[in-house]
TIRO-298251 format. One line per 10 residues: their letters; for each residue x, y, z of C-alpha. Coordinates in pm, whole numbers, plus 50000, padded with zeros to 5 digits. Example, Ala and Ser with C-alpha at 12.3 -4.5 7.8 and 13.67 -1.06 7.14 Angstrom:
BEGIN
as) 51230/49550/50780  51367/49894/50714
//
This chain:
BEGIN
maskrkirig) 19918/76155/06120  20190/76381/05987  20231/76180/05664  20077/76283/05334  19845/75983/05312  19475/76056/05315  19257/76021/05622  19046/75712/05550  18685/75765/05659  18394/75526/05693
figcggiarg) 18034/75643/05695  17795/75491/05949  17451/75597/05825  17393/75719/05470  17067/75908/05503  17004/76250/05351  17238/76448/05575  17531/76215/05497  17539/76337/05137  17644/76685/05244
hydrlskmpe) 17922/76540/05457  18041/76336/05159  18040/76638/04929  18246/76844/05172  18497/76568/05236  18532/76502/04863  18667/76856/04821  18942/76796/05077  19263/76644/04932  19361/76509/05274
akvvalndtn) 19041/76305/05317  18893/76001/05147  18567/75820/05218  18650/75450/05177  18342/75259/05296  17969/75300/05356  17732/75146/05608  17357/75164/05633  17100/74909/05744  16859/75029/05474
pqslarfier) 16949/74931/05114  16727/75210/04983  16923/75470/05178  17246/75336/05030  17098/75341/04679  16981/75701/04718  17319/75801/04858  17506/75652/04562  17260/75806/04317  17324/76147/04474
cpsaaklpvf) 17700/76085/04511  17797/75877/04204  18168/75886/04286  18084/75659/04582  17945/75384/04357  18255/75163/04379  18297/75185/04757  18238/74873/04965  17900/74881/05139  17795/74710/05461
sdyrqmleqv) 17462/74654/05633  17641/74605/05967  17883/74877/06077  18081/74626/06282  18168/74433/05968  18292/74757/05812  18514/74822/06114  18654/74471/06094  18713/74454/05718  18814/74804/05608
pldaveiatp) 19128/74989/05727  19001/75319/05869  19135/75624/06047  18802/75788/06123  18425/75758/06096  18137/75997/06050  17814/75883/06216  17471/75999/06096  17224/75747/06234  16914/75756/06458
htlhyeqama) 17008/75928/06782  16979/75637/07025  17234/75442/06820  17504/75709/06849  17648/75595/07179  17703/75230/07091  17844/75311/06747  18071/75594/06860  18202/75395/07155  18281/75096/06932
clerglhvll) 18476/75322/06697  18666/75503/06971  18762/75172/07131  18911/75068/06795  19124/75382/06796  18924/75577/06537  18847/75947/06530  18472/76019/06542  18250/76291/06399  17895/76255/06532
ekpmvctvrh) 17584/76416/06389  17369/76597/06642  17258/76531/06904  17568/76373/07045  17374/76121/07255  17047/76096/07448  17170/76075/07809  17422/76264/08019  17581/75934/08125  17652/75838/07765
akaliaaakk) 17796/76181/07683  18042/76161/07970  18142/75808/07873  18222/75907/07513  18425/76207/07625  18623/75986/07862  18682/75725/07589  18805/75985/07340  19043/76125/07600  19173/75779/07689
qqkvleisyq) 19230/75689/07324  19363/76037/07242  19126/76062/06946  18921/76347/06806  18554/76346/06907  18362/76619/06729  17989/76702/06709  17850/76830/06381  17693/77153/06505  17755/77361/06193
rhfggfyrhv) 17651/77690/06349  17985/77709/06528  18127/77797/06186  17866/78061/06095  17972/78425/06091  17692/78565/06309  17745/78314/06587  18124/78341/06584  18103/78720/06600  17860/78718/06892
raaiargeig) 18065/78462/07087  18385/78665/07047  18212/78994/07130  18053/78855/07446  18386/78707/07554  18556/79047/07525  18274/79218/07719  18121/79418/07434  17768/79396/07578  17876/79353/07940
kvhfitaqqs) 17746/79076/08161  17477/78871/07991  17161/78862/08202  16872/78756/07975  16820/78549/07660  16522/78456/07448  16563/78191/07180  16285/78059/06959  16274/77798/06684  15963/77691/06497
qewltntrgs) 15920/77455/06205  15689/77194/06054  15862/76921/06252  15545/76732/06352  15425/76710/05993  15757/76658/05820  15877/76376/06047  15547/76190/06074  15596/75818/06010  15975/75842/06042
wrqqqclsgg) 16211/75716/06309  16231/76069/06450  15890/76023/06612  15981/75683/06758  16116/75729/07109  16324/75411/07090  16524/75549/06795  16511/75927/06835  16546/75945/07213  16322/76253/07205
gqlndsgshl) 16143/76494/06976  16231/76829/06825  16401/76950/07143  16658/76671/07103  16669/76697/06724  16680/77030/06539  16606/77210/06866  16943/77094/06997  17103/77335/06750  16927/77620/06929
ldivlwmtnl) 17035/77510/07276  17390/77443/07162  17448/77775/06990  17314/77982/07280  17527/77791/07530  17831/77822/07303  17791/78193/07228  17736/78294/07590  17948/78028/07765  17681/78025/08037
kpaevfafid) 17622/77711/08244  17257/77621/08314  17180/77553/08680  16805/77489/08679  16520/77456/08430  16141/77458/08450  15975/77312/08141  15634/77248/07992  15615/76998/07704  15327/76900/07474
ycgtevdils) 15366/76572/07285  15074/76650/07052  14959/76289/07061  15300/76143/06964  15569/75953/07157  15805/76251/07160  15819/76619/07257  15673/76855/06995  15613/77184/07180  15869/77275/07447
alsvrfqgga) 15877/77583/07670  16188/77610/07887  16269/77870/08150  16634/77848/08253  16839/77997/08534  17214/77995/08478  17497/77990/08726  17567/78354/08803  17201/78455/08778  17128/78504/08406
lanfsvvgha) 16786/78391/08284  16661/78251/07952  16349/78137/07774  16376/77869/07503  16075/77804/07279  16089/77501/07049  15778/77485/06834  15739/77167/06634  15377/77220/06534  15416/77525/06308
vgwwedvsiw) 15340/77598/05943  15690/77715/05851  16040/77789/05970  16116/78081/06202  16407/78141/06435  16518/78434/06649  16778/78474/06924  16807/78780/07149  17084/78824/07406  17084/79114/07651
gdkggffirn) 17378/79227/07861  17407/79523/08098  17587/79724/07825  17397/79618/07515  17241/79335/07322  17270/79115/07016  16972/79016/06803  17002/78736/06546  16692/78766/06333  16507/78530/06102
dghlylqqqg) 16548/78784/05820  16917/78691/05798  17053/78993/05984  17252/79048/06303  17190/79360/06507  17391/79520/06789  17214/79748/07036  17420/79990/07247  17339/80323/07411  16986/80320/07274
kttdisdrtq) 17099/80270/06914  17043/79951/06713  17282/79885/06424  17280/79617/06154  17628/79462/06177  17568/79165/05946  17852/79268/05715  18106/79263/06000  18088/78886/06036  18277/78604/05869
gagsadanfi) 18224/78229/05857  18495/77967/05899  18445/77646/05704  18261/77336/05824  18264/77066/06088  18399/76819/05832  18692/77042/05741  18767/77110/06107  18746/76737/06182  19019/76661/05928
dailgraeva) 19230/76958/06039  19203/76847/06402  19305/76491/06315  19609/76630/06133  19696/76855/06426  19636/77173/06227  19347/77304/06438  19170/77270/06769  18844/77077/06770  18581/77346/06711
vpgvcglrvi) 18287/77147/06847  18426/76910/07111  18226/76652/07301  18166/76893/07588  17930/77088/07360  17717/76777/07316  17733/76713/07690  17606/77061/07773  17311/77021/07536  17198/76687/07677
qlteaawesa) 17248/76813/08033  16994/77089/07970  16766/76869/07758  16757/76585/08011  16674/76831/08289  16394/76980/08079  16242/76636/08022  16261/76567/08395  16098/76899/08482  15815/76840/08236
rtgqpaavkr) 15761/76491/08378  15746/76602/08742  15594/76947/08703  15879/77087/08915  16203/77273/08844  16492/77034/08775  16859/77086/08852  17093/77050/08554  17330/76759/08620  17703/76819/08605
//
């Protein structure tokens, strides 16, 4: 991939989130979206209306036809969650690089299989967890790694939104397509970023889940014990009247507090300081995807990040089902 030709990208899934991916890729001279796939003609029409420069691209209702008929180097997949595994595996087996929207997949077995396929094919497999590029999260990860707050021993992380109301009637509340509710959807961002910032490995989880009369999890309360003894509480609230998110991380020498008001605080020696202006972001998953394909950067959100999220999520579902603590599979 050292030549100057553009990385040719096909889109599998052209729903709302795909438009942002297209906009970001369009600003990169090394990348070119060359084909679109979606099973819903209305989604394709809305995509082209929002992204008029895509109007002349070939469109396909079946992604397999796109793979057969269009020369590609890579794909970006933004489809219902239970379709991710089949689609990503088909692309990897054809020797294509893959960027997957979150969550990576809906089972631990599928996550491991995709990671193994990407390794075998020597292709980039990246998960579109955009928080890995946000300044607050990058700062906290680096600071924890260098021991700034000592050994992490407790975490609380809470996300609430109008998920139940806003996704009613959509595929996100159909278990066969979503694979799970808010915990596996937007809630996966919360699990991912905490695991990534702290580099802690969950050992066991006890969970209560309320489905609120739907097929999927809406309210999730997780208590987690990590290898090494650290503890955490995750609260994913899908039946709220607005967005709210907070993350607090305590170590034996201090703490970090990422607040819903858009500020990051550091607490040390009894003093709490707003350090929001000390942080710096670093691009996007799309930009990193292209850079990784070209050998200019490491993959910022590799498949193992998706694996860690589904390992914890799958254990939480099992705990809620049995009413007992569940070990997190490795």
